[in-house]
N, C-alpha and C positions, 0 to 999 in steps of 0.2 A: 504494499500500499504505499503510496506517495504523501508525503507530509502536505498538509494544507498551507496556504500564504501565513495565516495566523501562526502555526506551528514553525514555519521557516522562520518568520521574523521573530518570533521568542526564542529561538535557537543563535540567531544571528547575534541577540543583543546579548545572551548569555555567553557567547565567545567571549564578550569583552567586560564581564561581570556588571554589564549595568542593569540596574532596578528595572524589572518590566513594566512600568506604568501601562495603563491602557493607552494613552496617547502615544508612548513611545512605539508598544506593539503596533498598533494601528498604522503608523508612518512605517515602521520597519516592514509590515506586510505589503504595503505598496512599493517598497524599495527593492525587496529581495524575494518577495512572496512567490514569485513565479521562476526562480533560480536564477533568472536573467539579470546581467550587470545593468545599471542605468547611469544616466548622467541627467541631473535635474538641478533647476533653480529652486531657490525657496518658494518663490511664486508658482512654480509649477506643481510642487510637489502640492502645496496648498490647495491648488485648483482639485488636482486629485484627491485629495482628503475630502474636501466638499461633495464632489461627485459622485464619492462611495457612501456619502452619509456621515463622515466623521466630524463631530464638533470639535473643532481646533482652531485656534487663532493663527495668524501669521506669525505674530511675536513667538508664539510655542514651537512654530516649525521652525523659524530661525535657531531657536533655543537648542530643540533638539537636535536638527542637523550639526550644530556646533558641538554637542555631547557627543554624537556620533564620530566625529572627525577627531575630536579630542581623545576618545577612547580607541581610535585606530580602526575603526569600521569602514571609514569614508575618507577621501582626500577631497580638498577644495581647489578647484582650478579658476583661476581669475583671468578673464580676458579683459583686455583694454582698461585695467586697473577700475573698472565700475560694474561689472557683472561677474558674479560668481556663480559656478557650478559644482555640484557635488557629485562625485563618482564614487559608484561602490567597488569599482575594480581596482583593487590594492596593487596589483602589479606594476612595476615600472612599465610604461607605456607613451607614446605619444599621443595627441590627439590632433583632429580636424576640427576647424571653427567654420562653419557654414554662414558666410556673412548673411545669404538672402534671407533665411530664416532665424538665424540667432541660435542654431542648435550645434551642440558639440557631439562629436563620435570618437569611437577608438580609429586610430591609425596603427597600420600594421608595424609592430615593432620591430620584426624581422628585416624590415627594408630601411631602418633608421640606422645610419652609421655617424656617430660622433668620433672625430678624431682627437679633438682637444677641446678643452673648455678654459677660458681665461682664468688666471690665477687669481685666487682671493686676495683681496689688500690685506696688509698686515693687520693682526689681531682679529680677523675674520676666517672662517671655513664655510665651504659650499655645503648646504643641507639638502638640496635637492636641485633638480635640473627640471623644469616644465619645457616640454616642445608642444607648441601648440602650432600649426599650421593653418592658415587662414586661406579658405577655398571661397570662391564665387562660381556659379554656374555660368557657362558660355552661352552667348548667344543673345 
């Protein structure tokens, strides 16, 4: 028997020892309930929660996404310094940002080659490198 979306969401929270509140389980089930990785914004997750009948505020969605990131369940990808996407795929991989519709999708990591990154300034260390490839449709 396959697990339900709610069971997947609760298991996902348990991996990070996060308290399984009703709202966290509801949002987690939307994020990982079908076993697929997601790229969401707080606004798109809020809309999905409303559409599924979950009573949650946008502030709660933001706070919950932050808790999921802090717990290591998701990562935040910032595009243009103004819009944040949240990714449930925690493996290192690049992203395509589709300028036409503002969506984010995974890019094939096996096709990315980084020969060298700049040296960090004195007193600093590189914590991660995010690769976002901006695309627009031809035509």
